[in-house]
N, C-alpha and C positions, 0 to 999 in steps of 0.2 A: 309434267311431274308435279305433284302437290308439294307446296312449300312446307317444310318442317317447322312446327311451332317452336319459337324460342322461349326460354324461361330465364328469369333473373332471380338470384338469391337476395333475400331481404334480411333485415335484422331479426334475430330470434329463429333463424332457420327457415322462415316461410319462403314460399316460392311464388313469384309473380308469373302467372301463366297468361299467354295470349296477348301480351302487350310488348311492344318493342319501341325503339326510338321513333319508328315511323308513326306509331300511334300518337306520339306527342307532337308530331309535325304540324298538325292542324292548328294547335294553339300557337305554335311558333309563327305561323303565317299571319296571325293577328298581332304580331309584335311581341310575343312572349317566347321564351327560349326553354327548351327541354334540358337545361343545364342542371336540373336538380338530381340527375343521375350521377352517381359517383362510382369510381372503380373500387371493387372490394380489395382491400389490402391482401397481397399474397395470392390473389386469384385473378390474374390478368384476363381481360376479355369478358368478365362476368359483371357487368354493371348492376348495381342494386340501388334501390331507392331507400334513403334514410327514413327509418320509421320514427314515430313520435308517440308519446302517451295519448290516451284518448282525449284528454283535455287540451291538447295542442293541435291547433288547426294550421296546416301549412298553406300559406296564402302566397300566390304569385303576383308580384308587383313589378311593373316596369321601373327601371332605374330612376326615372324622373319622379314618379309617384313615391317610390321608396324614400328618396331624398327629401321630398316634401313632408312626408310623415315624420321622418326623423327630425327635421327642422322644427316642426310644431311641437313634438315631444320635448325637445330641448328647451324651447321657449317656455313651455308650461310646466317644466320639471316633472314630467310624467313619463309613462312608458308607451311604447308603440302599441302594445297589446291593449292598454287602457283606451287609447285613441280609437283603435279598431272597434273595440266593444261599444264605445260611445257612438261611433258613426253608424254601426250596424243597427243598434237599437233604434236610433232616430230614423234610419232608413226603413226598417221593417214597419215602424209605426206609420210612416207616410204612405200616401197612395201613389207609389211609383213602381216602375218595373225596370229591371235591368234589361239591357238590349238582348234580343233573341238572335242567335246565330243559326245558320243553316246546317252546320255540322251536327253530328250525332252527340258529340261530347267535346269538352275542351280539357285542357291540362288538369285543371282542378278536379274535375269529375273522375278523370282517369287516375289521378294520384290518390284520391280518396278511396277508390275501389281497390287500387293496388295495395294500399296500406291495410285494407281488410282482407286481402288475399283473394279477391274476386277476379274472375277472368274478364278481360276487357277486349274489345275488338281492335284489331289492327286496322289502320286506315290507308295510308298511302306512303310512297317513298318520302324519305326525308328531304325537305326543301333546302335551299341555300341558307346559310347561317344568318341569324337575326341578332340584334343586340340582346345581350343576356338579360333574362328576367331575374329578379331577386326572389329567392324562396324565403319568406319571412315566417318563422314560427310564431303563431299568435295563441296565447292562452285564452280560452273562452269557456264559460260554463257549459256543461253538456246540453242543457236545454237551449242555449243560444245556437249551438251547432245544429241541433235538431231543427230549430226554426229556420236557420239558413238553408239547410238541405230541403226542407219543405218548400220554401220560397223558390229555390232554384228549380225544383221539379215543376212547380206551378208555372213559372215563367219560362220554362224550357231553356234555361241558361245554366251557368255554373256558379258555384259558391264564390270562387275568386272574382268573377265579374260583378257579383253583388257587392262584395267587399270593396272592390275598386270604385264602383259607382258611389257607394256610401262615403268613402274617403274623399272622393272628389267633391261631393256635396259639402262635407264638413270642412275641408281645407280651404276651398275657394282659392286655389293656388294655380295660376295659369301655367306654371312650370311643372304641374303634376300630371299633365296629359302626355301619353306616349306619342312619338312621332308617327306619321301616317305609315300604315303597313304597306309592304310591297305587294305586287300582284300575287295572288295565291296560286300555288301549284298543287294544292290538295283538293279535297272534295268540295270546298266552298266555291261555288260557281258564281260568276257574275249574273245579275238578274237578267233573265230573258224577257223577250217582248211579252207583255201581259202578266208577268209575274211581279210580285211586290219586291222592291229592293230591300237589301239588308239594312236595317236601321242602325246608324252609328250611335255611339253613346251620347253625343251632345245634341241629338235631334230626335228626342223621344216623342212619341205620339202626343203626349200630354203637354208638350211645350218644354222650353228650357228650364232647367233646375235653377234654384236660387243662386248657386255658384256661377252659372252661366250669365244670369242677369247682372250680377255684380261685376263679373269680369268683362262682359261684352258691352254693357250699357252704363252702369253707374260710374265706374272708375273713369272711362273716357269723358263722360259728361262733367264730372268733377274737375278733371284736368282742363277741359275746355273753359271752365269757369275760373281757372287760375290757381286751383289748389295743387300744391306740390305733393309728391309722393310722401315726403316726411310729415305732411300735415294730415294725411289720410291714414288713420290707424284702423286697420281691418281686424275683424274678430276681436274686438276690444273686450277683454275679460273684466267684468265688473265685480262679481262675487265669486267665491269658491264653491258655493253650494252647501246648504245646511248639512251638518253631521246628524245622521239619524241612527239611533241604536236599535238594531233589529235582533232580538234575542241576545246572544252573547257577542254578536258582531256589530260592526258599524258600516254604514254606507253613506255616500253623499248624494244629496239631491243634485239636480242639474245646476251647473253654474250659469249665471246670467252673462250673456255675451251680446254686444251690439255688433251688427254687421260692420258699421263704420262709425268712428268718432272723428269729428273734424276739430283739429287743434290749431289755433292761430299761432301759438308758440308751444314748444314742448311743455306739457303739464298744464296747459290752459285750454281745456275743451270748451267749444262754443256751440256745437251742433251734433246731432245724432242722425244717422241715416239707416233705415231698415229697407232691405230689398226683398221683394217677393217674385215669384215666377211670373213670366210674361202674361200668362192667361189669367192671373189674379187681378183684382181691381187695384188701382194705384194706392188706395188708402188702406189696403188690407193689413199692412204692418204698422199703422199709425198708433194704435193703443200700445203696442209693444215699444215703439220709438218714444212715445211720451213718457212711459214708465222709466225707460232708461235715462231720458233727459232729466226727469225729476231727480233721480238718484244722483246723477252727475252734476246737478245744479246748473243746467244750461237751459236757455229759453227756446231753442229751436229744434224741432223734431221733423224729420222728413221720412216719407214713405213713398216708395216707387216700385213699379213693375218693369222698369227699364224703358217704358214708352212715355209715361206721364209721371209727374212729380206732385206730391201733396205736402204742404208746409203747415205746421202748427207753430204759432208765435205766441209765447206766454206773455210777452210784453204788451201786445194789443188784445190778446184773447181771441184772435181771429185765426181760423183754419182756411187756407186757400188751396184750391185744387187747380190742376192743369197748368202748373208753372212750366214755362218753356225751358227753363234752365235753373241750375243752382245759383245762389248768390255768390259773388266773389268773396274771397277771404276778407278784404278790407271793408266791404259793405257789411258783411256779417259781423265783423268786429265792431264797427261803428254802432250797429244796432244792439250788440251785446253791451257796449259801454252805456248806451242809453238805458237799457233795462237795469243795469247795475247801479246807475247813477255815478259813473266814473267820469268826472269832468276835467281833472287836472292831468297833465302829461306825467307828472311825478307819480301819481297813483297808478297810471297805466303802465309806466316803465317798471315800477316795483312789482306789479302783478305779473308782468311778462318776464321778469328775471328768472332764469332757470332754477329748478330745484337743485339742491346739493346732491351729488351722486357719489360721495366718498364712502358711504356705508355699504357693506356687502352682506348678503345672506350667507348662511352656513355653507351653501354649495358654491359660493364664489360669485354668484350673480349680483348685480347692483340692486340694492334695496330701493325699489321704487315706491312712492307713496300709494297707498290704496285709495280707492275712489273717495271715501269719506274723509281721509286725511288730506287729500288735495282740496276738498271743499272747505274743510276747517281752516287750512292755511290760507287759501285764497280769500275767504270771507274776512279773516283777521287782517290780512294785508289791505284789502279794500277799505275796511273800516278805519284802520290806523292811519293810512295815507289820506283817507277822507276827512280826518280831523276828529274822530271820536276819541274820547279820553278814558272811558271806563268800559271794559269789554270782558266777556265771560265765554269760555268754551266748556261744555259739559260732555265728557267722554268717559264711557265705562272703563273700569280697570282692565288693563290688558289690550286696549285698543290703540296704544301708541301716543299718549299725550306728550311724552318727552320728545319723541321723534317730531311731532308736530311743532312743539316749542322751538326745537333746533331749526326747523325749516323756516319758521316765521322770523327768527333772529337772523338767519342767513340772508333771506331776501331783504330785510330792512337794513342790515349791515352793509349790503352791497348797493342799496338804492341811494345811500347818502342823502336820506330824506330830510335831515336836519341842517338846513342852511348850507348844503353842499359838503357836509362832513359826515363821517360815519357816526351813527348814533351810539350812545353809551347805554348799555343794557344791564340791569340787575336781575339776577335769577334768585328768588327768595324761597327758602324752604325751612322746615323746622326739624329736620333730622339729617345727620351726616350722610347717611346712605342715599337720601334724596338729593343730595348735592354731588357726592362723589360719583355715583353711577352716571348721571347725565354728563358730567365732565369727561369721564373716561370712555363711555360707550358712544355718545353722540357728538358732543361739542368738539373734543380734541380731534377726532377723525375728520370733522368737517372744517374746523377753523385752524387746525394745526396745534401741536403741543410743544413746539420748540421754544427757544428763548424769545423769539419774536412773536409769540402767540398773543392774540388780543385777550386771552382768557386769564382771569385772576381769581383765586379763592381767598376771600377775606378771612384773616386768622387773628386779628387783634389790632391791626392798625390799617388805616386807609392808605390806598395807593392810587394816585390820580392818573397814572400814565397808561392805563389799559382801557378797553372798550366793552368787554363782556365780563361782568363780575358775578361771582356766586357767593352767597352768604346765608348763614343761619340767623334767623331773626333773634334767637337768644343772644348770639354774639354781638349783633348789631345793637341790640337794646341794652346790653349789660357791659360789654367789653370796651377796650380801648382807653385812650387818655381822657376822653370826655366823661365826666362823672354821670352825665345823664344819658349816656349811650354813644357807642362808636358811630352810629349813623349820623350824628350831628357834625362829624368831621367833614361830611360831604355837604355842599351847598344844596338847598332845596331844589334847585334847577339843574343839579349835576347830571342826574340820570334822565334819559329821554323815554325809556321804556322799562317798566318793572313787571316781570313775569312772576306771579305768585302761584307756586305749586301747591296743590291740595288746599286751595284757599278756603274751603269750608271749615277748616280746623281753627277758626278764630280770627281770621284776618278782618272780618267785617264787624266784629263786636267793638263797640265804641270804646270800651275800657281796655281792650287787649293791647299787648305790646305790638302785635302786628299792625293794628290800626294806627298806633302812634307813629310807627315808621312810615306807613303809607300816607298819613297826613303830612308828614315832613316832606315827602317827595310828591306833594299834591300836583305839581306842575307836570309831572311825567304822565305819559300814557300808561295805564295800569291794566294788565291782562290777567284775569284769574283763570286758573285751570282746576277743574274739579271732576270727580267721578260721581258726585251725588246730585240727583235731580232736585228741582225746587219742591220742597215740602215745608211744612210749618217750621221745622227746626232749622232750615237753611234759608228762610225768607229774608233775613237781614243780609246774608251773603249776596243773594241775588239782587237785592235792592241796591247794595253798594256798587255792584259791578254793572249797573244799567238796567236791572229788572228782568231782562230776558236774554238768554244766551244767544250769541251769534249763531251757534250751531250746537246741536245735541245729537249724540250718537249713543244709543242705549245698549245695555247688555242684551236685551231681547233682539235688537236689530243685528248686533254682532253675531249672535247665535244663528239667527235666520240667514245671514249672509255666509256663514261658514267660517268666520274668522275667530270665533270664540267657541269654547266647549259647552255643550248643553249640560245641564246638571239635574240630579235627582235628589230629593230630600228624604232622609230617614229620621223621623222624629221618635225619640226614645224618652219615655217618661218614667223616671225612677220614683219609687214610693215616697221618699221624703219630699220630693218636689210636687207630687200629686196631692198629698194629704197634709204636708207639713210635718214637723217633728217637735215633740214636746218632751222635755226630760222628766224623769220621775221626781217626786218630791225629795229634795235634798240630794239629788244625784251629783256625784263628783266626776270631774273629767279625769283624764289620764294623769294629770299632775296634781290631783287632790283638790282642785278648786271647785267650789260649789257652783253649779250652773243655774243662773236665774230662771225662774219659771217663765213660761211663755211659749207661744207657737212660733217656731222658726221655719222660714220658707226659703225659697231659692235665693233671694237677695241677701239672706243672712249667711248662707253656707259659704265657708272658707273666708268669711270676713268676721263674723261673730262666733260661729260654731263650725268647727272642722269635723265633718263626719267621715272618718277614714274608710269605713266600710262602704260608704256611698262612692268614694273614689275607686275602691277595689272592684265594686260591682260594675261600674262603667268600664274599667280597664278589662275585666273579663268579657264583657259584652263586646267591646271593640275588638278584642283578640279573636273571639269566636267569629265575628264578621270577617275579619281579615283571613282567617283560616278557610272560610267558605269562598272567598273571592281571590285575594292575592296577598300573601304575607309580605311581599316585597314592594307593595304599592306605597309610594311616598305619601306620608300622612302628617298633617299639622294638627295638633291638639291645642286649642286655645283655652287656657285655664283662668281661674279667677284672679290669681296673682302669682308672683314668682315662687312663693312657698308651695302653693297648690300645684304649680307646674312640676316641682320636685317630687311631691307626693305622687302625682300621676305618672311621672317618669319611673319611679320605683315600682309602682303597682304594675305598670306595663312590662317593665323589665322582668319581674317575677312571673307574670302570666305567660311570658314567652321565653322561659328559661331554656327550652330546647335550642333556641336560636342565640340567646344572649351568652350562653356558655362558649359558643364558637365565635360570636361576633359581639363583643362587649359594647360596641357603639350602635347596636341595632336600634336602641331607644336613647335619645339624648335630650337634655334640657337646653334651650337656647333663649337666654334672657340677658338683660343688661348686666346683671351681677356677675355673669360668667366671663365677661370681658373677652380677653384674647382666646380663651378656651371656647367660649360660645361662638366667637367669630369664626374659629376654625371649623367647628361643627356646621355652622351656617354655610360656609363656603363649600364644604363637601356635600351637604344636603342639597344645595342648589345646583351642583354640578351634574349635568345630564349623563356624564360618563361614570359617575360614582354610584355604586350600589348601596353603600352605607354612608351615613345613618339612614334608616327607613322612616322612623317615627320621631318627630320633633315636638316636644311639649314646650309651650311658651305662654306668656301672658298677653302681651300686645306687641312685642318687638317685631314679630313676623307679619303684622297686619298690613304693613305698607312698605313699598320700596324693595321688596324681595322678589326677584324674578326666578322662580323655580318651576319651569314648565311641566315637569313630570309629576307634580303633585296630583294625586287622584282622589284623596279624601281630605275634606275639611271638617274637623270635629269641633263643635261648639260645646264647651263644658264650663260656661261662665255666663252670668247675666251680662247683657249688653244694653247700655243706656243711650246709644246713638245709632241712628240709621246709617250715618256716614261710616262709623266704625264697622258696623255689620257688613256694609258693602265692600269695605276694604278687606275684611277677613275672607269673605267668599270669593273676592277677586283673586286670591292666591291660587285658585283652582281653575280659572277660566282660560288659561293659555293652552293652546293646542301643541302637541309634540308628536306628530305622526310617526317619526322614526322609532318611537317606543310604543306606538299604538295607543298613545294617550289622546283620546278623542272625546272624552266626557269625564265628569267628576261627580263625586257623591258628597253631599252635606249630611253629616251625622250630628244630630242636634239633641243634646241632653238637657238643654236649658229653656227651650221654647222660644228662642230668639227668632227662628225662621218663621214662626207664626206671627210674632209681634211686629216684625218688619217686612212682612210680605208686601212686595211692590210689583205686581204683575205688569203694570203699565211700562215700567222702565226695565225691570229685570226679565220680564216674561215669567210666567209660572213655571215651576220645575217640571221636568218630564215625568217625574214620579215622586210620590211621597209615601213612605211606608211607615206603618205603626205596628209595633210588635209588643207582646207581653213577655217578660222574661223573669226568671227566678233570681235568687240572691247569688247564684253562681254565674250570672250573666248569660244563661242559656235561654233561648226563645222557647216559650211553652205554648204560645198561641199567636196566630196571625189574625189581627183584627183589622178589618177594612172599615174605616169611618169616613163618610163623605165630608163632614165638617168637624174639625177637631178644635175643641176649646182649649186655649192655652192654660196650663196648670199654674202659671205664675202671672202676676200683675206686671205691667210695664213699669220699669224703674223711672222715677221722676228725673227730669232733666231741665236744664235752663233753656233759654230761647234758641240756642244753637245746638242743643242736644249734646253738649260737651261734658256733662257730668255723668260719669259712669261709675260703677262700683269701685274701680281702682282709685277714683278721685275722692271718694268719701273718706272721712277721717277714720282711722282704725279705732275700734273700741278700746277702752282702757284695758280690758282683758279679753283674750281669745281663748275659747274652750275647745279642747281636743277630745273627741269621743270616738271610741271604737266598740265593736260588738253589737252595733245596732243592726237589726235585720233590714236589709235593703233589697228590694227586687224591682224589676221593671214592670210597671203596671200595664203598659201598652207601647206598641211600636207601630207606626203607620208609614206607608209609602205612597207618594203621589208622583205622577209623571206628567211631563209637558207633552201634549199632543202636537206633533210637528205640523199638522194641518190647521188646527183650530187655535193653537197657542193657549189652550185652556187645560186646567188640571184634569187628569183622569185617574181613576183608581188603579192601584197596582194589582188588584186581584185579576190574574191573567184570564181566568175563565169569563169573568164579567166583561173584560176588555174585548175578548174574541166575540162574545155574544153581541155586544153593542155595535162593534165595527161591522160584523157580517150583516146584521139586520139593517144597518144604515145603507148598505150597498144593494142588498137584494130583498125584494118584498116577500119572496117565498123560497123555500128549499128547492122547489122545482126549477126555478130560474137559475139558482146557483148550480144545481147538478147539470143543467144543460150547458152552461158555460164551462164547467169543469170537464165535461166529456170531450170537448174539443181541445186539441193540443195548443192551438194558438190562443184561443180565448182563456184557456187555463193559465197561460203565462200572464195574461193581463190581470187576472184575479190575484195571482201570486204577487205581482208587482204592487197592486193596489193595497193589499194587506201589509206588505213590507213597509210601505210609506207610513203605516200606522203602528209599526213596531211588532208586527206579527210575522214571524218567519215560518213558512210552511214546513221547512226541514226540521225545525225545533218544536213544532206545534204538538206533536204526539208526546214528545219527551216531557215538555213543561206541563202538560195536562195529565201525565201518567197514563196515557192511552197509546202506548207505543205499538200495539198490535193492530191498530186501525189505520185505514187510509186517511190522509188529511181531509178529504171531502166528507167522510163519515164523521170525523171529529168536529168539523165545522157545523154540519147540520145538527149533530147531536147537541152541541153547546148552544146553538142559536135557536133551535126549535124543539129541543128535547126529543128528537126522533130516536128510535132504537139504534143502538150502536152495533155495527157489523165490523168484524175483523177482516183483514186481507185474506185470511184463510177462508172465511165465509164467502167472500166474493169469488175467489178462485174455484171453490166448490160449486157455486151457482153457475159459473161460466161453463164448467164441464157438464153440469146437469141440464141446463136450459138451452145450451147451444151445441149439443152433440153433433148436429148436422154440419157445423163449421169444421169440426175435427175430422169427421168422416169424409170430407171432400179431399183430404190429403192422403197420400200413401203412408203406410206405417212408419217409414223412416222419417218423414217430415213431421208426423204427429208426435214422434218422440221428442223432436226439437221443441215443438209447441208446448208439450207437457213440462219440459224443463223450464221454458220461459215463464210459464204460469207459476211453477214452483218458486222461481226466483222472485216473481212479483209478490207472492204470499210471504216470502221471507224478508224482502228488502223494500218493495214499493214499485211504483210505476216506472221509475227511471230504468229499471232492469229491462223493461220491454222496449225502451226507446233508445238505448245506448248500444250502438253496434259493437263496442268493445266487449260487451258481455259474452260474445261468441268466442272470445279468446281465453276464457277461464273455465274452470270445472263447473259443471259436468260436461260442458260443450266441447272442451278441448279433447275429451276422450272420444268424441265422435269424429274427430279429424280436424283439418284446418278449416278456416272460415269458407274457403272456396269449395271445399268438399261438402260442408254443411249447406251452402247455397245450392249445390247440385241436387240435393234432396228435394228441393222445391222447383227445380227446373231452370231457375235463373236468379240473378241477384234481385231483379225487380220483383219477382214473385215472392221471394223471402221477405223483402221489405214490406210488401203489401200485406203479407200474412201477419207480420209483427204489428203493423198499424191497425189491422182489423182486430187482432187479439186485444190490443190496448183499448180499442173502442168498446169491445164486448165487456171488458172489465167494468166499465162504468154504465153499461146497459143493465148489467146483472143487479 
């Protein structure tokens, strides 16, 4: 008697036909369990499979592998889906194959087909129970799912097996492999005489994967050399991966990871190991290892294939091959000390003292130093304990100078490097916020804040019983009982270390108060901290602190590493700034004062002459920009002075009356004159959980010491006389805040400062610079793309340290207030930083597409050939994305929404005639009628619908199986019924693939 076919109800009322638990037993025999079936509530005996959206891929993972994935996700503060996507992309790019099994399909294949409603074959009776597999829902882009399915079909394996293999490669976790499977009771038969055996995952034809090399060879050899597990840091994450803006979205480039970093003590790396597959040459990973070693500031790089070891020694400049073993920890440490010149045991002990781990990230994890912060701390410790007296660290705003200062103080304080006692340290700054924030955020958590704390803030009189002092140079110079300054209450040799924060702001000028204090404590080691690189105006600062910084970490490097936000520049030129403004003969200002004749330019505005209509035009323009982007984007507007900040606040308040009537604090002024009111506004503005205030106008108060990570717009509406001040201002926007999707920021420049202080070497050029022309209402009337923009204003004069800016100039005897002047924006330009070349590129999107496409492909023919293939098309899409071109947004941004992306690309790059998707669909029907005629009418109806879907929405409609579940296909029946029109699931898929191919042949 013929067995009756069982059916199972699924979500949405679909029926799974032809598959039962026996059909899943084959997968269970390989160590995976059919436990993804669940009982339908209220309908006993009717198991069903949970369905998922098209973008959710159900992946079967053995419990050990599932646990390993979750461990890695927790360590990296990311999601399981992100790890899977990363692993699969790397795996698909590599020349590897997942193992081939002898069965017709495994659980993943069956589950995928069941989700689409296709019939699947029953196999054999259910075997004995196996350990349960975990069904992990993974969100993947549709195109990645398509690529996985194609690879699975090509390798005669399953999607799940590919994902598992990819994860094993990525994780390199010996606990991630499943236990050996029991003997099979299904159709998987043992190899018979003369037949090839089934190849297990860890014994691929091409040799062991890198994870196998690491697990089976590298770690054992390191342990044989005496390295403990806690000294071998695997998959050491060095960078986060650069943030790349693609259209309106952001993505990250791949993070840099070393296979292994060897630490002599926690936080003191001394070597890097890169492992490659056994069939690779031993030195195949050497260039990679040397790059990582240079970033980590270590002299030893190793590359191995598990059989032989190659060493590069930066101390000798020699690369040695065929090493029989790794050096022992003590031998490598001795060689490291020789390279660093560490001769005293005190210096060695200070360097090896652990980093402070009292600070925590928002998610509760310990705040570990980033690679460059470790380097900065370690170099400072080495130099100080080595006897150097004047030192300098240059680190861009937002890279953690205060955290580095705390760690340096922590290690020195615990090293008792001064004659067996704890050193006395003075932390010197010029603003309260630069003292209060370090005390509360870094030093108190590290050193303690109770009555017995070593921390003391100087407030008017000296106190000799503490060890870590914080002081404002103004108070030290002017306050206290000593008429010549409170600092004289301390003996010249009282402090052992003086840390000078923002030392570029005058500490090195011979006549400055800072210099007087530093000279008094000349016996102390003095460490300067600055965000400003060595330029003409900072030459004296650098000379005082030794001439060359111990370590420099630039804004450009921080952006490249993914620790800082990339930026774009929007330069807006107002007519008075472009041409100057002259009053009419005998013209009176608003208060009846006659305005002297002359040509007034940017440096005069808001100091000598206040053009109120200029302020209003800028406010309208900024408001229009925010309306087009995000009206709740935190914005700082730097104005010429406190009065100008109030004028700008009022103009913005009125320009946004629809919001300010509901939220009076939408725009606020934050200046020193506001005192407690301003401090309250500042606290709420910097609070990441506070929506208001949104716009803060200021003069200079917010230029430093303010940690507001959600700031997306930095507006420059004032002349700037110092590159240091300019860097501090733009530094307010460099912090990342992924929780609010703050991954980049915009500089909107009305004063020309971004051109005057352009510093691509340190800052990196901006991703984008835009120049626009606007009218007196602040509306853009023309987009002008200019490759080189001449500044409309002259650089203001400054002294040798660049400290004289317009705020420091004496106010004129009379200030004139003028209204009613016609003001318009003459031009606005945008430039963008290319993530590949680190050079400026034009914002004109069409020009960008043209230049990028033609740089990749010599002809339209070659591009079309690559686009026609689904796999190589993905490569093209990824390459374009790295240069800021999103294929999904291409048509929209160029105004060519009816065309296929390939036609838009060749049209822009080679000016070929532009065809629409409707044109392509029409040509497919006309030129390939024989293809349609090969099918029965019922199947042709499906193909016609698919082609219509392509014409309406694009190629994804031909490649996404989920399209069969929506209209008009759902009117034809369930997916299983649609598949029967073609005879089988395979035939349907082949027809879809062929139709997609013909679309690009047409």
